[in-house]
N, C-alpha and C positions, 0 to 999 in steps of 0.2 A: 473038553475043548482043545483042539490041536493048537500047538504053538505056531504052526505054519499058517500063513494067511491063505484063505481059499481063493481059488482062481475066480476072478470076477469077469464081468462082461461089460462091454462098452455101454455108456449111458445113451439112451435113445429118448428123444423128445417127440412128442406127438406133433405131427404137422398141423399148423393152425393157419387158416386163411384169414386175412383181415376182414373185420365185419363190414359189410356193405352199409353205406349210409342210407338211412331211411328217407323216403320222400317227405317233403315238408307237409305237415298235417293241415295246412291252410286250405280250407274249402270255401270260405266266404271271401268276398272282395271288399269288405269294409272292416278295418281293424286298426289298431294303434301300434306304434313302434316306439319303444323307449330308446331314443338316440343316445349315443355316448356323450354327445355335446349338443346342447340346445333344447333339451326337454323332450316331451312326448309329441309325436306327430300322428295325426289322424289321416290314415290312408283310405281313400274312397275310390275304388276302381270298379264299382258296380255297373257303371254305364258303359264299360268297354265290351265290345264284341270282337272275337268270339270268346265265350266264357272259358272253355278249356285252356286256351292260350293265355287269357287274362289270369287264370288261377296259377298257371306255371310262372308267369312273370311276377305275380304277387309273392309266391313262395320264394323265388330267387331274391326278390328285394328284401324279404324278411331275413333270409340267411345272410345276405351281404351286410345288412345293418346290425346283425347280432354281434355278440362278443367275438373279437378276432376277425370280424369281417372287414371288407375294404371300404365300407361307407360308415363314417362316424358322426357326421354333423346332420342335424335336423334339416338344415337348409338344402343339403345335397339330396336327402331323401325326397324332399318336395320337388327338386329339379328332376329327379328320375321319374316321378309320377307325371309331371308335365310332359316329358318326352314320350312316355308311354301313351298318353292320350293323343299326341300328335302322330305317333307311329300307327296306332290302331285306327285312327281316322283315315290315314293313307291306305291301310290295308282294306278298310271297308269300301273305298272308292276304286282301288286298283287291283286288289286280290281278294275278292269276297269269298273265294272258295277255301281260304285258309281258316282252319278250325282249331288246330292245336299245334304244338311245337313241331310235330313230325311233318306238318304241311309246309313249314317254312323252308326256303331254299336260299342260296346265295343271291339269286336274282332279286329277291325281295329286299335284302339289305342294300344292294347296289341301287335298286329302284328308289328306295326311300332317300338315299344320299343324293341321287340325281334330282329328285323332287325338291329337296332342300336347296340345291344349287339353283334350280330354275326359279325358286321363290326369292332369290337374291340374298340368301344367307352367306355371310362371309366365311372364308375357308376355316378359320380357327373356330368360329362358332359351330360350323357344320361338323368339324372334327369332334368337338366335345359332345355334340348332340348324338351323332352316330355311335360314339364310344359307349354311351349309356345303353344302347340297344345291344351292342356287341358284348359288353360286360355282362349283361343280364343273360344272354344266350350262352355265354361261357359258364355262368353259374348253373344254368339248367343242365348243360352238358355234363358238368362235374357230378351232378346228382343223378341224372338219368341219361347216360350216353346213348341209349337206344332211341331216344326221342329226336336226336339230331341227325339230319340227312348227311351223307358223305360229302356232298359238295358244300353244304353249309359248314361242316367241320373244317374244311380247308379254308373257307372264307373267314372264319373266326380267328385265323392266325394274325390278321392285321385289321386295323380300323378303316382306313381309306387308302386307296392306291396312290393318291396324290398327297403331296406334302401339305401340312397345315399352314406353312408359311411362318413368317415372323410377326409377332404382335407389335403394335405401335405402343410404345411406352406412354403411360398416362403422364401428362405434363404437370409440372409443379406450378404453384401460385407464384406470382411475382413478389419481390421483397416488399412492395407497397401493400399488397393484399396481406402478406404474412404479418407485417407490422400491425395492420388494422385488426386482424384476428387475434394476435397476441395481446394487444392492448385491451380489447373488449373482453377476452377470456380472463385476463389478469384482474380486471376491475370486478367482474362477476364473482370470481373465486374469492377475492378479498371481502366482498360484500356478503358472500355466503358464510364465511368463517366468523364475521362480525355478528351475523344474525343468530348463529347457533349458540345457544346458552345465554343470549342477551336477555336482560330484564324486559318484560312486556309492559310498555307504557301506552298502548293503543287506546284502551278504554278506561284509563285512570279517572277521567272526568265524570264517568257515569257508574256509580257503585253497583247498580243492578246488572248492567252488562258485564262489568268487571267480575262480579260474583259468578255469573253464568259462564263466563270464559274460564274462570279459575276451576270450576267443576270439570269442564272439558279437559283442561290441561292436566288435572289430576288423573283422569281416565287414561289419557295418552301416556302419562308417566308410568301408570300401573300396567296397562295392557299393550303399550307400544303404538297403538293407533285407535282411531274411532271412525266408524262408518258414517257416511253422509246422512243417511236417513234415521240416525239415532235420535231419540227425543231431546237429548241435550243440545245437539247441533241444530235441530229444527227450532227449538226455543230461541237459541241465540240468533239464528237466521232471521226469524220474524221480528225479534227485538231491533235488529239493525235495519230491517226494512221499514218498520214504523218510524224510526228516528231519521230516516233518510241517509243512513251511513252506507258506505260501500260494502258489498257482500259477494262480489264476483269471484274473489280468490279466497274465500273464507276458509276452506279446508286446507289449502296450502299455508295460509297464515297461521292456522292452529298447529299444524305439524312442523312448520318451518323452524321453530325454536328448538326442536328436539331431533330432527332427522334431516338428512340430505333429501332434496325433492327431485322429482324427475326433471324439472326444468333447470336444475343445476348441472345435469350431466353434460350437456353440450360444451359448456365452458371448461369443465374438467377434462373432457376428452380432447378438446382442441389444444389445451395448454400442455397436457402430458404428451400428446403426439408430436407437437412442435418441438418440445424440449428433449424428447428421447428418440424420436424417429421410429418408434415401435410400429409394427403392423397393427392395423385396427383390430383384427381378431385377437391379437395378443394383448392389447390394452384391455379389451372387454373381458378377458379371462384372468386378469391378475387376481391374486389371492392375498390374504392378510399376512402371509409369511413369505412374501415375494422379496423382501429386503434381507440381505445377509452380508457378512464379511465387510463391515464398514472399516475404511482405512484411508487416512490422509485426505479427508474431505470428499471421499467418494464412497459409494456403496454398490454392491452387486445387486442388480435387479434381475430376479429370476422370473422367467415367463415360459409359457407353453406355446409352441408353434406347431399346430397339428399338421401342417403341410410338409414339414420336414420329417418324412417317414424314417423311423429308426433313430432320429436325433431330435425328438420333439421338445425335450427339456433343454432350454438355453438360458444364457445369462449375459448381461452386459453391465459394464461399470458406468454409473451416472454420478453426477455431482450430488453431494449430500451436505445439508446445512440448514439454512432457514427455509421459510416457506417459498422462497423464490427459486429453489432448486428442486429437481424431480424427486430426490430422496426425501427432502423435507416436506414436500407436498403430499407424498404417499403416507408419510408418518402421521401427518395431521388428519388425513382421510381415515386412517385406521383408528385414530383416537375418537373422531366425531361419530364414527359408525358403530362404536362399541355398544352404545345403548340400544340401537336397533338390533344388533346381533344377539342381545340377551333375549329378545322376543322372537327373533327369526334366526336360529342357529345356522350359520352358513359361513364357509371360509372364503367366499367371494368378496373381493374388495368393495364391490358396488352393491351396497345394501341401502335402499332409499325408500321414500314414501311415494307411492303413485295412487291414482284413483282406486279406492277400494282397500287399501292397506299397504303393508310393507312388501317390498319386492327385492329379490336378489338376482343379480346378473343383468346384462344388457343384451337384448335380442336384436332389434332393428331401430337404431336411433335416427334414421335419415329424416323423418318428419320433424323430430325435435331439433335436429341440426338446422333444417331449413327455417323453422320458426325462429330459432335463436339468431341466425344471420339476418333475417328480415327485421327482427326487433331492434337490432343494433344498426340497421341501415348500412350494412357492409356491401360494397359494390366491387366489381372487378375492374380491370384496367380500362375497360371501355365505358365505365360508369353505369353498367347494368347491374341489377341485383345479383349477388354472388350465389352460384350453385355450389354449395359446400359439400365436399366429399372428404372423408377421413383419409382415404387412400392417397389423395392429392396432398394432404398435409404431410404424410410421410415423405413423399417426393420433394415437398418444399423443404423439409428438414435436411434431406440429402443434398438438395441443390445449394442451400445456404452453407452447408459444411464443405461442399465441393469448392464454392467460391472462397471460403475462408482458408482452405488448404491450398488454394491456387492450382487445383487439379493434380496434386501430388497423390498418385494412386496408392502408394503404400499407406499413407495416412487416411486417405478417403475410403478405401475398401475395408470398412469395419463390418464384420459379420458376413462378408461375401468374398468370393474369389474376385480377382481383378477383372476378369472377363465379365462376370455378372454385374459387378458394380459399374463398369464402363458401359455395358449395353443397356441396363435398365435404369440407372440413376445418373449417369453422366451424359448420355446421348439423349438429352431432352430438348424440345423446341425452345423452352425459356432460356436454356444455356447456349443456344446457337450463337447469339450475338457475342457472347464471351469467347467462344471458340473462334469465330471469324475474326474478332479483334486480335486474338493471340496469333492467328496465322498472318494477318496483315502486319502486325508488329515484327514478326519473324522475317517477313519479306523486306520490310523497311530496314531492319538491321542488316540483312544480307546485302541489300543494295548500298546502304551507307558504308558497309565494310569494304565494298568493291569500288567505291567512288574515289576519284582523285581528290586531292586537296586543292580547292579553288581559292585563289588569293586575289581579291579586288585590289586596286591601287592603295586604298586606305589600310587594308589588312596587311599588304606587303610592307608598307612603311612602318606599321606597328611592329611587325615581326623583325624588321631591321633594327629597331630601337630596343627590342627586348627579345633577343634570340632564344632565351631559355623557354619561351612559350612554344617552341617547336617540338619539345619532348612530348611523347616518346618516339615521334617520327624520325628525328635526327638529332644529333648532338649540336649544342649551340655554336661550336666552332665551324660547322659545315653550312650554316645558314647563309652567310654572306656569299661564299662561292656559288651556292645553288641559285641564289637570287640574281647573281651577276652573270649567269649563263654558263658557268664552267661545267655544269653537269646536265646540260640540255641534251635531250634526245629529240625524236621527230616532233611530237606534239606537246611536250611538257618538259619540265625539269625533273630529273629522277633522283630521289633521295636514297635509293639503294639498288643500283644497277647490278650489283653482285650478291644481293640477297632478295631476289625476286620471289614473290609468293607462287610463281608459276614454274620455278626451277629449284634445283638443289642449292643449298647455301654455298656460296663461293664461286658458283658458275654464273656466267653472264646471262642476262635475260634473253630468252629465245622467242618472245612473243612478236607478232606482227606490230608494226609501228603504231597502229591505232589501238593496240591492246593497252596503251597508256590510259585510255579513257576508262578502263575498268580496273586500274591498278591502284591500290592504296599508297604505293610509293610515289606516285606521280604528283607533281605540284604545278598547277596551271596558273600562270601569271599573265599580266597584260602583254608582256613581251612575246608570248607564244600565240597571241590572238591571230596575227597574220597567217601563221601556218595552219591554225585550226580553221580559220575562215576559208583558206584556199582548199583545204581538204574537204570542207563542207561543200564548196562549189563543185569539186571533182565528183563527189559521190552523188550529188544532185544531177550532174551531167550523166553519170552512169545509170541513173534511173531511166533515162530515155533510151538507153541502149540494151538494158537487160530486161528479161521477163520479171514481172512484179514479184513472183515468189523467189526467184534467184536473188534479186536486189535486196529483198527483205531479209533473206537468210545471211547475206554477206555484209550489208551496210545498215540494215534497219536499226539495230541496237545502237550503233555508233552515231547515226543521224539523230536518234531520239535523245541520246546523252548530250550532244552538242546543243540542240535546239531547246530542250526542256530544262537542262541543269547547268550547263557551263555559261552560255551567253546571258541568261537572265541575271547572273551574278555580277556582271559588269555594267557600268553606266553606258548609255547610248553614245555619248561622246567618245568613250574609249573604244567601243566597237567600230564607230565610224573611222577613227584613226587607224584601227587595225585593217579595215578594208582599204584605206588609202595606201597603206604600206605594202599591200600585196603586190602592186605593180613595181615597187622599188626593190623587191627581193626576188632572187632566183630560187625557187623552191623545187627540189627534186623529190619525186615520189618513186619508191621502189616498184619493180615490175609486178609484184603480187597484187598491187592495187587494180591493175587492168587485166590481170590474168583471169 
């Protein structure tokens, strides 16, 4: 072997082309999809015509709902199927010659969107509906590009040519409704915790029924639940019927001492949503390990927000302590569901008994929420039965927090940018009176800041006797000269001719003489009423000479100030005396009044 290395040659790698994805093997139109969230969905597209196009749509739906796909929730899969049925029904009426994906063109997508518009569908709803068709066709194109026509390929670059517009934020419930909901939920939750683990005294007076009930309780403790048509339950049922005892909620009564019941869920959901402001879908997916990092009476509540793509795992700090705090309530829920979790292993916080056995997770509680609100007789602000929505409870929490923080956006915008918080959670119809009141207060403060100080004769006498009350408008030693007329200007006495708010400090006031009516330095006393009344007569005379718009621009504000704010501050006798003095005084008005 030589000591010198042999001359080598460059390393060459074999050219490899990426493997082409195989078409989806779906051939039937009735199948199931295991969604990432929400369980199994049965998809039935067998009634859709034409079959080749339906098979292509079904394959695209399965790929999109698979691991790493864009569709994760079972409810969204069901929405896609509903839109498919509507689209295929439109094709059957308007484009019966379409048989497969290669027969579709841009005109079909635009025609379907136009049909939705003619049917009265709102822009946002129309946008989300058409987007499901566009997304499906994009998935088909990614798998089989040769199936998509060139014009359709260009059309799939966007959803609709017009804007979807801005959605109308869902309104919050009023504080009156929020208090009624909170009180009802708190009472039910307290009753639920008292019921769990309590000693059963229902049938103590009848040993036979008590023994039959004890047998069932033992089965529930051993197996977790008992079915309705079991021999033990049927025997207890007929015993209670023969004795005329109530039996309508027998299964719930039997399991209620061991597990949370389905009818307990509305109160728990309402209370947690009002206290934390979590999104409804986040509350329903809480797990037993959702609490972490307890510190100083608070705890971090970790939750999953599927809509926050790329940042699904979130956390917020909530109060922690007794059962009246969100952290304390969740801890108690974890404790009371531990028994059920032994028989139904699941990390979901919501493990409860429903008809047929133990259940984990909450799918669609709207019927239970409606029944709960009806059972408690909760009404809206108009006295009608309340239509309870969890999403409005979140808005209610945000509205109450907005009121508490007095609209301070830095404190209010928790978990959102200021723009999103302002648009979705502060710009609500229920908060409009608060905003209008704030604007009105600001205008009142601005008007008050620009108003002169009006002293009726009694107030003038009080100020002469206690000059220190004039602070901070003027120093006490200047009160007497001002009230005696030594600092008079055209329509008022001036407390600061060389510190006017309309000029630099130290320079004389350069406002027209009726600018005193809008100056905080002006002090109007009874001595100036003749000048003010003469000026009022002059501008009313000018009303007959000038066009209405010109008069309003020049004298309208001064006229309103005299009529609405200055004259009402003086007694009628003082005003009459001022009118009498007009003829005794020679009043000179500068040329700009008539210019």
